[in-house]
N, C-alpha and C positions, 0 to 999 in steps of 0.2 A: 684501221687497227693501230693503236698507239705503239710506237717502237719501244723496245726495251731500254732501260736506262743504262748508262755507261758502267755504273757500279755493278749492276746485275750481270751484264755481259762479261765484265772482267772477272767477277766472282765465279761465274759458271766456267769460264775458260780456265782459271787457276784450279778450280775444283776438279774439272775433268782431267787436266794434266797431272794433278796430284794423284787422282785415282788410278790413272794409267801407270804412273810411276810405282805406286804401291803394288798394283797387280803384277807389274813386270818384276819387281823385286821379290815378290812372293814366289813367282814361277822360277826365277833364277835360283832362289834359295832352295826350292824343292829339287831342282835339277842338281844343284851342287851337293845337297844332302844325299840324294840318291847315288850320285857318282862316288861320293866319299864312302858310303856304306858298301858299294860294290867294290871299291878299291880295298877296303879293309877285309872284305870277304875273300877276295882273290889273294891278298897277302897271307891271310890265315891258311888258305888252302895250299899255297906254295910252301909255307913253312911246314905244314903237316905232310905234304908230299915228299919233302926232303927227308923227314923222319921215316916215312914208310920206305923210301928207297934205301936208306941205311939199314932198316930191318930186313929188307929183302936180300941184301947182300949176304946174309947168313943162311940163305936157302940155296942148295945146290941145283935143284930141279923143281918144276911146278908141283910134282907130287908131294914134296916135303911140306908144302903150304897146308895141305889138307891134314897132314899128320900132326904138325906142330904150329897151329895158328896163333899161339899165345903172344908171341912177340909183335905180331901185327895188330891183334885185338887190343893190346895195351896202348897202342897209339891213339885209338879212337874211343876207348872205354872211358866213360864218364862224360862224354860229349854227346848230349842227346840230339844235337842238331847236325851231327856228322853221320854220313853213310858211306861205307867202304865196300867196294865190290872188286874182285880180281877175276880175270878170265885168262885161260890159256888159249893162245891164238889157234891152237890145233883143235880146240873143242870149245866153241862159243855157245853151245846149247846150255851148258850148266856152269855156273861160276865155281872157281876154286874156293873162294871165300866170299861170304856176304854178311855184312853187319849193317843193320838198320832196315828201314821199310821203304826207302826211296828207290827211284829208278826201276820201276816195274817193267819198262821197255827201254833197255839201254842201247838200242841199235844205233842211234844217232851218235852217242858218246863213243861207242866202239869204232864207228867209222872215223870219227875225228882222231881217236887214239891211234888207229892203224895208219893214219896218213903221215905221221912223222915219229921219229924215235928221239928220245931225250928232249922233247919239247912238250910243254904243257899247253893244251888247248881247252878253252872254256865254252860251255854251252848252258843254256837254260831250258828247263822243262817243268811241266806241271803234272801232278798226279791226279788220280780220279777224285780226290777230295778237294782239289783246288789249291793245294800247297805248291809253292814255287821253290825250285831247287836250282842252285848254281853248281855245276859239275866241272871238276878239273880232270881231264883225261890225259894219260901219258903211258907210253910203252917203256917198260924198264927191263933191261937185260939181266938175267940171272948169271951166276958164275959159269954155268955150262953153255952159255950162249943163247939159251931160250928166252924169248921175249914174253913178258906178262903184261896184259892190259890192266892198268890200275885206274879205277873210276872212284874218285873221292867227291862226294856231294855234300853240300851244306844247305840246311833248311833256311829259307829266307823269311820265315814267319816273324821272327823278331824285327827284322828290317821292315817288313811290310806293316807290322803293328806301329813302329815308330813313324813311318811315312803317313799312315792313316791318321795317327794322332796329330801330326803336323798339319795335315789337310783340314781336319776338324777344327783345330784351334785357329787356323788361318781363316776358314769360312766364318767362324764366330767373330773373330776380331776385325775382319775386313769391313763390315758395315759400320762398326764403331769408328774405325780409322777414317772411313769416308765422311762420316758426319763431322768428326773432328777437323778434317781437312776443309770441309765446306764452311764450318764456322770460322776457322782461322783465316781462310781466304776472304770471307766477307769482312772480317775485322781489319785485315791488312788493306783491302781495297778501300774501305771507308776511311781509314787513316790516311791512305795515300791520296785520296780525292778531297781531303779536308781543305787544302788551299783553294780549290775551285769554289767552295762555299764562300770564302773570303772575297773572291772575284764577284760573285753574285751579290753579296752584301753591299760592296762598294758601288757596284753598278746601279743598285736600287736607290742609293742616296744621291746619285749624280743628277743634276738638273741644270737648266740654263741659268738659274739664279744662284746656284751653288756648285762650283766646280773645284772646291778646295780639298775634297776628299782624295786620299791617295792609298795605294795598296802597300801593305807592309811586306818587305822582302826578307824579314828576319826568319830564319829556320825554314825557308822555302826551298824546295828542290831546285836544282840548277836550271832545268828546262823551264819551269814555271817562273823562276826568278827573272830570267831574261824576258819572258813575256810580261811580267809585272813591271819591269823597268820600262819596256816599250809603252805600256798603257799609261804609266805615270808621266812619261815624257809627252805623250799625246794629250793627256789632260792638262799638263802644264801649258802647252802651246794653245790649247783651246781656251783655257782660262785667260791667257794673255790676249788672245784675239778678241774674246768677248768683252774684256775690259776696254780694249782699244775701241771697239765698236760702240760701247756704251759712252765712252768719253767723246767720241766723234758725234754721237747723237746729241749729247749735252751741248757741245760746242756749236753744232749746227742750229740747235734750238735757240741758243743765246744770240748767235749771229743773225738769225731770221726774226727775232722778236722785235727789234727796233724798226726795221723796214716795214714789217707787217703792221706794227702799231701806227707808224706814220701813214701808211696806205689806208688803214682803216679810218684814221682821223680825217684825211683828205676826202675820203669817200663820204664820211658823215657830213663834212662841211658842204661838199657839192650837193649832197642830197638835201641838206637844209636850205641852201640857196634856191634850189629848184622848187622846193615847196613854197618858199617865200614869194618868188616871182609869180607862181601860179595863183597864189592867194591875192596878190596885188592886182593882177590883171582881172581877176574876177570882181574885185571891189570897184573899179573904174568903168564898168559897163554902164551906158546911159539908160535911163528909164524910158519906157515906151510912152509916146504921147497919147493923151486922151481927147476925144472929140465930143464937144457938147452938142446936144441936139437942140 
């Protein structure tokens, strides 16, 4: 199996890191947005709870709330997302005042409200329709010393809608961002590895007959620039050594030409003398005698 190229590996690495960073930022943004919405809801409930406490200071006893609830209703009237419920601690079966449709089962909130006086406790609940509520619970003392449990709830439908819209837009935008990150990473890697193509180009032109090519270090990264300087210095030394070797070969050939020529001449003379002596000996051989009958 052919290994993946360096540009492919770097591009995938940068793309994966970029994708993880985008996902992490999206999650952090969702958490920050949710926390900010929760903080705003609690701040709104605290402000409204102070107004209700101020209105309750005008009631002498819990029974007066049933008789004249207008001062309390004015605090939440016009706020469709607010629900107000008041309970007398002596009678938790039926509320003194109820405005809104939230908190069908306020036992958890009543328990939290009864745990401390003059302190606001928060809890979350969900009704049968799936709506989410944030409830502020507090015990408030009336002028006669009687404590009234105040449960002020805010419907989180608007916040849930905003968070859902954020999630939808994030899910839609995330693939586009990942594609953009991948293309950008590929372009950056290709540009970053461009000097390596210069190395390959010069290496392809180098041969034993031509060692004059050098790498250009202009606008080259520092790490590759040091490598290019080292390669250029190596090529310079190789070029000098090859030239010295070539010069040595020429000098050696020149020095050996005369002795070899003399040796070849003497060999030819010797061979010619041997041939001449052999021919002379062959010519002086006596002819065989003939006998007459």
